[in-house]
C-alpha positions as CSV (number, residue, x, y, z in Angstrom):
1,M,0.0,0.0,0.0
2,T,1.3,3.4,-0.9
3,I,1.7,6.5,1.2
4,H,-0.9,8.2,-0.9
5,D,-3.3,5.4,-0.3
6,N,-2.8,5.7,3.5
7,A,-3.4,9.4,3.2
8,Y,-6.6,8.8,1.3
9,R,-7.8,6.4,3.9
10,R,-7.3,9.0,6.6
11,G,-8.9,11.8,4.5
12,T,-12.2,13.3,5.5
13,F,-13.5,14.6,2.1
14,L,-14.4,12.9,-1.1
15,V,-14.2,14.9,-4.3
16,D,-17.2,14.5,-6.6
17,Y,-15.9,14.2,-10.1
18,G,-19.3,14.5,-11.8
19,R,-22.0,12.0,-12.8
20,E,-20.3,10.4,-15.7
21,I,-16.9,9.9,-14.0
22,E,-18.5,8.8,-10.7
23,E,-20.5,6.1,-12.6
24,E,-17.3,4.7,-14.1
25,I,-15.5,4.9,-10.7
26,V,-18.3,2.8,-9.1
27,Q,-18.2,0.2,-11.9
28,L,-14.4,-0.1,-11.5
29,Q,-14.8,-0.4,-7.7
30,E,-17.2,-3.3,-8.2
31,K,-14.7,-4.9,-10.6
32,V,-11.8,-4.5,-8.1
33,E,-13.9,-5.9,-5.3
34,A,-14.3,-9.1,-7.3
35,Y,-10.6,-9.8,-6.8
36,P,-9.7,-10.0,-3.1
37,E,-5.9,-9.7,-3.6
38,I,-6.3,-6.3,-5.3
39,A,-9.1,-5.1,-2.9
40,E,-7.0,-5.8,0.1
41,S,-4.0,-4.0,-1.3
42,Y,-5.6,-0.8,-2.4
43,N,-8.5,1.5,-1.4
44,T,-10.9,0.7,-4.3
45,R,-12.0,4.3,-5.0
46,W,-8.5,5.6,-5.0
47,L,-7.3,2.8,-7.3
48,A,-10.2,3.4,-9.7
49,I,-9.3,7.1,-9.9
50,K,-5.6,6.4,-10.5
51,L,-6.5,3.9,-13.3
52,L,-8.7,6.5,-15.0
53,E,-5.7,8.9,-14.7
54,E,-3.7,6.2,-16.5
55,D,-1.1,6.0,-13.7
56,Q,1.6,3.8,-15.2
57,A,3.1,2.7,-11.8
58,I,-0.3,1.5,-10.6
59,R,-0.9,-0.4,-13.9
60,E,2.5,-2.1,-13.6
61,N,1.8,-3.1,-10.0
62,L,-1.5,-4.6,-11.0
63,S,0.0,-6.7,-13.7
64,D,1.4,-9.1,-11.1
65,L,-1.9,-9.5,-9.2
66,D,-4.7,-11.9,-9.8
67,G,-7.3,-10.1,-11.9
68,G,-5.1,-7.1,-12.6
69,P,-5.2,-7.3,-16.4
70,Q,-9.0,-7.6,-16.3
71,V,-9.3,-4.5,-14.1
72,V,-6.9,-2.5,-16.4
73,E,-8.8,-3.6,-19.5
74,M,-12.1,-2.3,-17.9
75,A,-10.4,0.9,-17.0
76,D,-9.3,1.4,-20.6
77,Q,-12.9,0.9,-21.7
78,S,-14.1,3.5,-19.2
79,I,-11.4,6.0,-20.4
80,N,-12.5,5.6,-24.0
81,H,-16.1,6.1,-23.0
82,L,-15.3,9.3,-21.0
83,R,-13.2,10.7,-23.8
84,E,-16.1,10.3,-26.2
85,V,-18.5,12.0,-23.7
86,Y,-16.2,14.9,-22.7
87,G,-14.1,15.3,-25.8
88,D,-11.0,15.7,-23.6
89,D,-8.5,13.7,-21.6
90,V,-10.0,12.1,-18.5
91,E,-6.9,13.1,-16.5
92,T,-7.6,16.8,-17.4
93,I,-11.2,16.5,-16.4
94,I,-10.3,15.0,-13.0
95,A,-7.7,17.7,-12.5
96,D,-10.3,20.4,-13.2
97,R,-12.6,18.8,-10.6
98,R,-9.8,18.7,-8.0
99,Y,-8.9,22.3,-8.6
100,G,-12.5,23.2,-8.4
101,W,-12.7,21.5,-5.0
102,I,-9.7,23.5,-3.9
103,N,-11.2,26.7,-5.2
104,G,-14.4,25.9,-3.3
105,L,-12.5,25.4,-0.1
106,V,-10.5,28.6,-0.6
107,N,-13.7,30.6,-1.2
108,Q,-15.1,29.2,2.0
109,V,-12.2,30.1,4.3
110,V,-10.2,32.9,2.6
111,H,-11.5,36.5,2.4
112,K,-9.7,38.7,-0.1
113,S,-9.4,42.4,0.7
114,D,-8.6,43.4,-3.0
115,D,-11.7,43.0,-5.2
116,N,-10.2,45.0,-8.1
117,K,-9.6,41.9,-10.2
118,I,-12.7,39.9,-10.7
119,S,-12.9,37.1,-13.2
120,V,-15.9,36.4,-15.5
121,T,-16.6,33.3,-13.5
122,D,-16.7,35.3,-10.3
123,K,-19.0,37.9,-11.9
124,L,-21.4,35.1,-13.0
125,D,-21.3,33.4,-9.6
126,R,-22.1,36.6,-7.8
127,V,-25.5,36.5,-9.6
128,L,-26.1,32.8,-10.1
129,T,-25.1,31.8,-6.5
130,S,-26.5,35.0,-4.9
131,R,-28.5,34.5,-1.7
132,I,-31.2,36.7,-3.1
133,F,-31.4,35.6,-6.7
134,G,-29.8,32.1,-6.6
135,I,-33.0,30.1,-5.8
136,P,-35.3,32.1,-8.1
137,I,-32.8,31.6,-11.0
138,F,-32.6,27.9,-10.2
139,L,-36.4,27.6,-10.3
140,F,-36.5,29.7,-13.6
141,M,-33.9,27.3,-15.1
142,M,-36.0,24.3,-14.2
143,W,-39.1,26.0,-15.5
144,V,-37.4,26.6,-18.9
145,V,-36.3,23.0,-19.0
146,F,-39.8,21.5,-18.5
147,K,-41.5,24.2,-20.6
148,A,-39.1,23.4,-23.5
149,T,-39.4,19.7,-23.0
150,T,-43.2,19.7,-23.3
151,D,-43.6,22.4,-26.0
152,L,-40.8,21.3,-28.3
153,S,-41.5,17.5,-28.1
154,A,-45.3,17.7,-28.7
155,P,-45.2,17.7,-32.6
156,L,-42.7,14.8,-32.7
157,L,-44.7,12.9,-30.0
158,D,-47.8,13.2,-32.2
159,W,-45.8,12.1,-35.2
160,I,-44.6,8.9,-33.6
161,D,-48.0,8.2,-32.2
162,G,-49.5,8.5,-35.7
163,V,-46.8,6.2,-37.2
164,I,-47.3,3.5,-34.5
165,T,-51.1,3.5,-34.4
166,G,-51.4,4.0,-38.2
167,P,-48.9,2.5,-40.6
168,I,-47.1,0.1,-38.2
169,T,-50.4,-1.3,-36.8
170,N,-51.8,-1.6,-40.4
171,W,-48.6,-3.4,-41.6
172,V,-48.7,-5.9,-38.8
173,T,-52.5,-6.5,-39.3
174,A,-51.9,-7.0,-43.0
175,L,-49.0,-9.4,-42.3
176,M,-51.3,-11.4,-40.0
177,G,-53.8,-11.7,-42.8
178,W,-51.2,-12.7,-45.3
179,V,-50.0,-15.7,-43.1
180,G,-53.6,-16.6,-42.2
181,L,-53.6,-15.4,-38.6
182,T,-56.3,-12.8,-38.8
183,G,-58.6,-12.9,-35.7
184,T,-56.3,-15.2,-33.8
185,W,-54.8,-14.8,-30.3
186,F,-51.4,-14.2,-31.9
187,E,-52.7,-11.2,-33.8
188,S,-54.2,-9.9,-30.6
189,L,-50.8,-10.4,-28.9
190,M,-48.9,-8.5,-31.5
191,V,-51.4,-5.6,-31.9
192,D,-52.9,-5.3,-28.4
193,G,-49.9,-6.5,-26.5
194,V,-46.6,-5.6,-28.2
195,I,-47.6,-2.6,-30.3
196,A,-49.9,-1.1,-27.8
197,G,-47.6,-1.7,-24.8
198,V,-44.2,-1.0,-26.2
199,G,-45.4,1.5,-28.7
200,G,-47.2,3.5,-26.0
201,V,-43.8,4.0,-24.3
202,L,-41.8,4.7,-27.5
203,V,-44.2,7.5,-28.3
204,F,-42.5,9.5,-25.5
205,V,-38.9,9.2,-26.8
206,P,-38.9,12.8,-28.0
207,V,-40.0,14.0,-24.5
208,M,-37.1,12.1,-23.0
209,M,-34.6,13.4,-25.6
210,F,-35.4,17.0,-25.0
211,L,-35.3,16.6,-21.2
212,Y,-31.8,14.9,-21.5
213,I,-30.6,17.6,-23.9
214,A,-31.6,20.3,-21.4
215,L,-30.1,18.6,-18.4
216,A,-26.9,17.8,-20.3
217,F,-26.5,21.4,-21.2
218,L,-26.9,22.5,-17.6
219,E,-24.4,19.8,-16.4
220,D,-21.7,20.5,-19.0
221,S,-21.9,24.2,-18.5
222,G,-21.1,23.9,-14.8
223,Y,-24.4,25.3,-13.6
224,M,-25.6,22.1,-11.8
225,A,-22.7,22.4,-9.2
226,R,-23.9,26.0,-8.6
227,A,-27.4,24.8,-8.0
228,A,-26.1,22.6,-5.2
229,F,-24.2,25.6,-3.8
230,V,-27.4,27.7,-3.9
231,M,-29.4,25.0,-2.1
232,D,-26.8,24.7,0.7
233,R,-28.7,27.0,3.1
234,L,-31.9,25.1,2.7
235,M,-30.2,21.7,3.0
236,H,-28.6,22.8,6.3
237,V,-32.1,23.0,7.7
238,L,-32.3,19.2,7.2
239,G,-28.9,18.7,8.8
240,L,-27.4,18.1,5.4
241,H,-25.4,20.4,3.0
242,G,-25.5,21.4,-0.6
243,K,-23.5,18.5,-1.7
244,S,-26.4,16.2,-0.9
245,F,-28.5,18.1,-3.4
246,L,-26.3,16.8,-6.3
247,P,-27.6,13.2,-6.1
248,M,-31.1,14.7,-6.0
249,I,-30.4,16.6,-9.2
250,V,-29.1,13.4,-10.8
251,G,-32.4,11.9,-9.7
252,F,-34.2,14.1,-12.3
253,G,-32.7,11.8,-14.9
254,C,-32.8,8.4,-13.1
255,T,-33.1,7.3,-9.5
256,V,-30.5,4.5,-9.9
257,P,-27.4,6.6,-10.6
258,A,-28.7,9.2,-8.1
259,L,-28.6,6.6,-5.4
260,M,-25.1,5.5,-6.5
261,A,-24.0,9.2,-6.3
262,T,-24.7,9.2,-2.6
263,R,-21.4,7.4,-2.2
264,T,-19.6,10.7,-2.6
265,L,-21.0,11.8,0.7
266,D,-18.5,11.4,3.6
267,N,-20.8,10.9,6.5
268,E,-22.8,7.6,6.6
269,K,-25.9,9.3,8.1
270,D,-25.8,12.0,5.4
271,R,-25.6,9.2,2.8
272,I,-28.6,7.3,4.3
273,L,-30.8,10.4,4.7
274,T,-30.0,11.6,1.2
275,G,-30.7,8.2,-0.2
276,L,-34.1,8.2,1.5
277,L,-34.9,11.6,-0.1
278,V,-33.6,10.9,-3.6
279,P,-36.6,8.8,-4.7
280,F,-38.9,11.8,-4.2
281,M,-37.1,13.5,-7.1
282,S,-39.1,12.8,-10.2
283,C,-37.1,10.6,-12.6
284,G,-37.4,10.9,-16.3
285,A,-39.5,7.7,-16.5
286,R,-42.4,9.4,-14.8
287,L,-42.4,12.2,-17.3
288,P,-44.6,10.4,-19.9
289,V,-47.4,10.1,-17.4
290,Y,-47.2,13.9,-16.6
291,V,-47.1,14.8,-20.2
292,L,-50.1,12.6,-21.1
293,L,-52.3,13.9,-18.3
294,A,-51.2,17.5,-18.5
295,S,-51.8,17.5,-22.3
296,I,-55.4,16.2,-21.7
297,F,-56.5,18.4,-18.8
298,F,-54.2,21.4,-19.1
299,P,-53.5,21.7,-22.9
300,H,-52.5,25.4,-22.7
301,N,-50.3,25.1,-19.6
302,S,-48.9,21.6,-19.7
303,G,-45.3,22.8,-19.3
304,M,-46.2,24.8,-16.2
305,V,-48.1,21.8,-14.7
306,V,-45.1,19.5,-15.2
307,F,-42.8,22.1,-13.7
308,W,-44.9,22.3,-10.5
309,I,-45.1,18.6,-10.2
310,Y,-41.3,18.5,-10.1
311,V,-41.3,21.3,-7.6
312,L,-43.7,19.3,-5.5
313,G,-41.2,16.5,-5.4
314,I,-38.5,18.8,-4.0
315,V,-40.9,20.3,-1.4
316,I,-42.1,16.9,-0.2
317,A,-38.5,15.7,0.0
318,F,-37.6,18.8,2.1
319,L,-40.5,18.2,4.5
320,I,-39.8,14.5,4.8
321,G,-36.1,15.3,5.4
322,L,-37.1,17.9,8.1
323,L,-39.3,15.2,9.8
324,L,-36.5,12.6,9.7
325,K,-34.0,15.1,11.0
326,N,-36.1,15.7,14.1
327,T,-36.9,12.0,14.7
328,L,-34.8,9.1,13.4
329,F,-31.7,11.3,12.7
330,K,-32.0,13.6,15.7
331,G,-28.7,14.9,17.0
332,K,-26.8,14.0,13.8
333,D,-23.6,15.9,13.5
334,Q,-23.2,18.0,10.4
335,S,-20.2,17.2,8.3
336,P,-18.0,20.0,6.8
337,F,-19.2,21.3,3.5
338,V,-16.7,21.9,0.7
339,L,-18.1,21.9,-2.8
340,E,-16.0,22.1,-5.9
341,L,-17.3,24.7,-8.4
342,P,-15.9,23.6,-11.8
343,P,-15.1,26.4,-14.3
344,Y,-17.9,27.5,-16.7
345,R,-17.7,25.7,-20.0
346,V,-19.4,26.2,-23.3
347,P,-21.1,22.8,-23.8
348,T,-20.1,21.0,-27.0
349,L,-22.6,19.5,-29.4
350,K,-20.7,16.3,-29.2
351,G,-20.8,16.1,-25.4
352,I,-24.5,16.9,-25.3
353,W,-25.2,14.4,-27.9
354,F,-23.4,11.6,-26.1
355,H,-25.2,12.4,-22.8
356,T,-28.5,12.4,-24.6
357,W,-27.9,9.3,-26.8
358,E,-26.6,7.3,-23.8
359,R,-29.7,8.0,-21.7
360,T,-32.2,7.8,-24.5
361,S,-30.8,4.5,-25.8
362,A,-31.1,3.1,-22.2
363,F,-34.8,4.2,-22.3
364,V,-35.4,2.5,-25.6
365,Q,-33.5,-0.7,-24.5
366,K,-35.8,-0.9,-21.5
367,A,-38.8,-0.6,-23.8
368,W,-37.6,-3.6,-25.8
369,S,-36.8,-5.7,-22.8
370,L,-38.4,-5.1,-19.4
371,I,-41.4,-3.2,-20.8
372,L,-41.9,-5.7,-23.6
373,V,-42.1,-8.6,-21.1
374,T,-44.4,-6.6,-18.9
375,S,-46.7,-5.7,-21.8
376,I,-47.0,-9.4,-22.8
377,V,-47.8,-10.4,-19.2
378,I,-50.5,-7.6,-19.0
379,W,-51.9,-8.8,-22.4
380,L,-52.1,-12.4,-21.1
381,L,-54.0,-11.2,-18.0
382,L,-56.3,-9.2,-20.2
383,A,-56.8,-12.2,-22.5
384,L,-57.8,-14.5,-19.7
385,P,-61.5,-14.4,-18.8
386,V,-62.7,-14.7,-15.2
387,T,-66.2,-15.9,-16.0
388,G,-67.6,-18.5,-18.4
389,G,-69.0,-17.5,-21.7
390,N,-65.8,-15.9,-22.9
391,T,-62.9,-17.4,-24.8
392,F,-59.1,-16.7,-24.5
393,A,-58.0,-13.5,-26.2
394,D,-61.7,-12.7,-27.0
395,V,-62.9,-11.3,-23.8
396,P,-64.3,-7.8,-22.9
397,V,-61.6,-5.9,-21.1
398,A,-63.8,-5.4,-18.0
399,D,-64.3,-9.2,-17.7
400,S,-60.6,-10.0,-17.9
401,T,-58.4,-11.4,-15.1
402,F,-56.4,-8.1,-15.0
403,A,-59.6,-6.1,-14.5
404,S,-60.7,-8.4,-11.7
405,M,-57.3,-8.2,-9.9
406,S,-57.1,-4.4,-10.3
407,S,-60.7,-4.0,-9.1
408,M,-59.7,-5.4,-5.7
409,I,-57.4,-2.5,-4.9
410,A,-59.4,0.2,-6.8
411,P,-61.5,1.2,-3.7
412,T,-58.2,2.2,-2.0
413,F,-57.8,5.0,-4.5
414,K,-61.4,6.2,-4.6
415,P,-60.8,9.0,-2.0
416,L,-58.0,10.2,-4.2
417,G,-60.2,10.8,-7.2
418,F,-59.1,7.8,-9.4
419,G,-60.9,4.8,-8.1
420,E,-61.5,2.9,-11.4
421,W,-59.7,-0.4,-12.0
422,E,-57.8,0.9,-15.1
423,M,-56.0,3.6,-13.1
424,S,-55.3,1.3,-10.2
425,G,-53.9,-1.5,-12.5
426,S,-51.7,1.0,-14.2
427,L,-50.2,2.0,-10.9
428,V,-49.5,-1.6,-9.9
429,T,-47.6,-2.3,-13.1
430,G,-45.7,0.9,-12.5
431,F,-43.8,-0.9,-9.8
432,V,-41.9,-2.7,-12.6
433,A,-41.1,0.6,-14.4
434,K,-42.8,3.9,-14.4
435,E,-42.9,4.0,-18.2
436,V,-45.3,1.0,-17.9
437,V,-48.0,3.2,-16.4
438,V,-48.7,4.7,-19.9
439,S,-48.2,1.4,-21.8
440,T,-50.8,-0.2,-19.4
441,M,-53.2,2.5,-20.2
442,M,-52.7,1.9,-23.9
443,Q,-53.7,-1.7,-23.3
444,V,-56.5,-1.5,-20.7
445,Y,-58.7,1.3,-22.1
446,D,-61.0,-0.2,-24.7
447,I,-60.5,2.5,-27.4
448,E,-61.2,0.6,-30.6
449,E,-64.7,2.1,-30.9
450,L,-63.2,5.5,-30.7
451,E,-60.9,4.9,-33.6
452,E,-62.2,5.9,-37.1
453,A,-61.9,3.3,-39.8
454,A,-58.6,4.0,-41.6
455,E,-58.6,4.2,-45.4
456,T,-56.8,1.4,-47.3
457,T,-53.3,2.6,-48.4
458,T,-50.4,0.9,-50.0
459,F,-47.0,0.3,-48.3
460,F,-45.3,3.1,-50.4
461,E,-48.1,5.5,-49.7
462,D,-47.6,4.9,-46.0
463,L,-43.9,5.5,-46.3
464,G,-44.5,8.7,-48.2
465,E,-46.9,9.9,-45.5
466,I,-44.4,9.0,-42.7
467,L,-41.7,11.1,-44.4
468,T,-43.9,14.1,-45.1
469,S,-45.5,14.1,-41.7
470,F,-42.0,13.9,-40.1
471,V,-40.9,17.0,-42.0
472,G,-44.1,18.7,-40.8
473,A,-43.4,17.6,-37.2
474,V,-39.9,19.0,-37.4
475,W,-41.2,22.3,-38.8
476,D,-43.8,22.5,-36.0
477,T,-41.1,21.9,-33.4
478,I,-39.1,24.8,-34.8
479,R,-42.2,27.0,-34.8
480,S,-42.8,26.0,-31.1
481,I,-39.5,27.6,-30.0
482,P,-41.0,31.1,-29.5
483,L,-43.8,29.5,-27.4
484,I,-41.2,28.8,-24.6
485,I,-41.2,32.4,-23.8
486,G,-44.9,32.9,-24.4
487,V,-44.8,34.3,-27.9
488,D,-47.1,32.8,-30.5
489,V,-45.9,33.9,-33.9
490,F,-48.4,31.7,-35.6
491,D,-51.5,32.9,-33.8
492,G,-54.8,31.5,-34.9
493,E,-53.6,28.1,-36.1
494,D,-55.5,24.9,-35.3
495,E,-54.7,23.1,-32.1
496,A,-53.6,19.4,-32.1
497,E,-56.5,16.9,-32.0
498,S,-56.8,14.6,-29.0
499,T,-56.1,10.9,-29.6
500,A,-58.5,8.1,-28.8
501,L,-56.4,7.3,-25.7
502,M,-56.6,10.8,-24.5
503,Q,-60.4,10.8,-24.9
504,A,-60.7,7.5,-23.0
505,V,-58.5,8.7,-20.2
506,E,-60.3,12.0,-19.9
507,A,-63.7,10.3,-19.7
508,S,-62.3,7.8,-17.1
509,F,-61.0,10.5,-14.8
510,N,-64.1,12.6,-15.1
511,G,-66.3,9.6,-14.3
512,S,-64.2,8.4,-11.4
513,S,-64.0,11.8,-9.8
514,G,-67.6,12.9,-10.2
515,G,-66.7,15.5,-12.9
516,H,-63.5,16.8,-11.3
517,G,-61.2,15.1,-13.8
518,A,-58.5,17.9,-13.8
519,L,-58.2,17.8,-10.1
520,A,-58.1,14.0,-10.1
521,S,-55.4,14.1,-12.7
522,V,-53.2,16.3,-10.5
523,S,-53.8,13.9,-7.6
524,Y,-52.8,11.0,-9.9
525,M,-49.6,12.7,-11.1
526,A,-48.7,13.4,-7.4
527,F,-49.1,9.7,-6.6
528,V,-47.0,8.7,-9.5
529,L,-44.4,11.2,-8.4
530,L,-44.2,10.0,-4.8
531,Y,-45.0,6.3,-4.6
532,T,-42.4,3.6,-4.6
533,P,-39.9,3.7,-7.5
534,C,-39.3,0.9,-10.0
535,M,-37.8,-2.5,-9.2
536,V,-34.4,-1.6,-10.5
537,A,-34.3,1.5,-8.2
538,I,-35.4,-0.6,-5.2
539,A,-32.6,-3.0,-5.9
540,A,-30.1,-0.1,-6.0
541,E,-31.6,1.3,-2.8
542,R,-31.1,-2.1,-1.1
543,K,-27.5,-2.2,-2.2
544,E,-26.7,1.3,-1.1
545,L,-28.8,1.6,2.1
546,G,-29.4,-1.9,3.2
547,A,-32.6,-4.0,3.5
548,K,-33.9,-2.2,6.7
549,W,-33.8,1.3,5.2
550,T,-35.1,0.0,1.8
551,W,-38.3,-1.4,3.4
552,F,-38.7,1.8,5.4
553,S,-38.4,3.8,2.1
554,V,-40.8,1.5,0.1
555,I,-43.6,1.6,2.7
556,G,-43.0,5.2,3.7
557,Q,-43.3,6.4,0.1
558,L,-46.6,4.5,-0.4
559,V,-48.0,6.2,2.7
560,V,-46.7,9.7,1.7
561,A,-48.1,9.3,-1.8
562,W,-51.6,8.3,-0.6
563,V,-51.7,11.1,2.0
564,V,-50.5,13.8,-0.4
565,S,-52.9,12.8,-3.2
566,F,-55.7,12.6,-0.7
567,I,-55.0,16.2,0.5
568,I,-54.8,17.4,-3.1
569,F,-58.1,15.9,-4.2
570,Q,-60.2,16.3,-1.1
571,G,-58.7,19.7,-0.3
572,G,-59.4,20.8,-3.9
573,L,-63.0,19.7,-3.6
574,L,-63.4,21.7,-0.3
575,L,-61.9,24.8,-2.0
576,G,-64.0,24.4,-5.1
577,I,-61.0,23.8,-7.3
578,G,-61.2,21.6,-10.4
């Protein structure tokens, strides 16, 4: 073991190298831990960082140890990946982070008497990290992100929906007829299971892409670190510090890496408390649910509604943290706070594209794996009748096994404004993945009678329509840019028509809530925001926090989600809202 390693073991602080590098560090740590001889000789985090820095002495030392070549090979893969993401040497990025950490420490403890020479970074920080303007600017940035996400993605979302429910469905139906499977259970599986389930999720790919583009821009510019600094004062109320807000920001993208990011916190109680609050941050997988319901009930203010749902998550996390601080974590010592502020950078198109592509491709891969399997299972439950007189794959939706099972728990949600079995069943499948909530709705709502009979078209006519409608969708997206700031340069144009699914969902929420569909939709969005995250996130939570705290989180979130949704709906009724 080296002198540097001993020093690292005695150190108090951990430098946060940013989401991308931290994820590679964690993966390298897990690889190192698989080889006891290496794990016992080095601190795993220190070793992972030295490997990413391409320290030749360390690489030579590992060559003589069991598993050393495999660890070095994985490190090289991580280095290549990070070079593609950042467009720069990993060693340089790590050095920037370290100097940023030093700069943050100096700013905390050193007071300069000569303010004549102020850098551009300092001038920006005086505004962006101001005690007066810092939080309003942060909220404004988040508002712009979600406003842009909903407004810019809408035309492309409608285009994909039209392609999936139109040409693709028609092609599959025609193929089933060509091979003699028309009217069979296999055709139902392909159309009502695979296309409806997976297609219902893929429709929201543009929404996810615009969200990831915006978040990547803020991350690469260096603003996200400033957001944590701005939130430091509020986090101190919870007995935490601004550095704990960084995993929460990562949680806007995905809960799993956000939980892994808690490893950068030095104090174990800080790590546990932050890990319990992270799931209240709305991950990107929940966004399709918000966009769908907001587009139905608040078509002119969907971006604002989505923004306030995200703010609600932050507020609830703050209140829960305050409760835990004064109960289970009472008397917890506050660890010192040193936050590195990386220099401002002009984000590169290549860097933003890699961030966006990596996250969006993971979303699509999930659609063709976990969500595909779940959609098939849901179709099977919808195809199985619970009473006699119906045959397999030819049963009314309301008489299916899925409807029967969902109806058992539906009364639990009646006081929240969404007590019908379709909504309850969608929430249950959401335990697998939050994207499945929308795909389940695509399957359970009997919308065939709402669809108009499509005209018979040829394959090449469909291709032509797909291309021309794509060009139109791109043009509509460009035209939507001024709407972000509230300027409609194409005033008087027709609004987008609602789809059959949107009509079915609207009727269902209005019926379940006694005519208060808009209020019930907000209650439903709040429940989706706050209840237990997906199975993958629960597994990550168990790994990072342990089984006891995971069970506490799972049960606690269900309770919090029910109570908050109850207050929203019943309180809204008392106040005459919705």
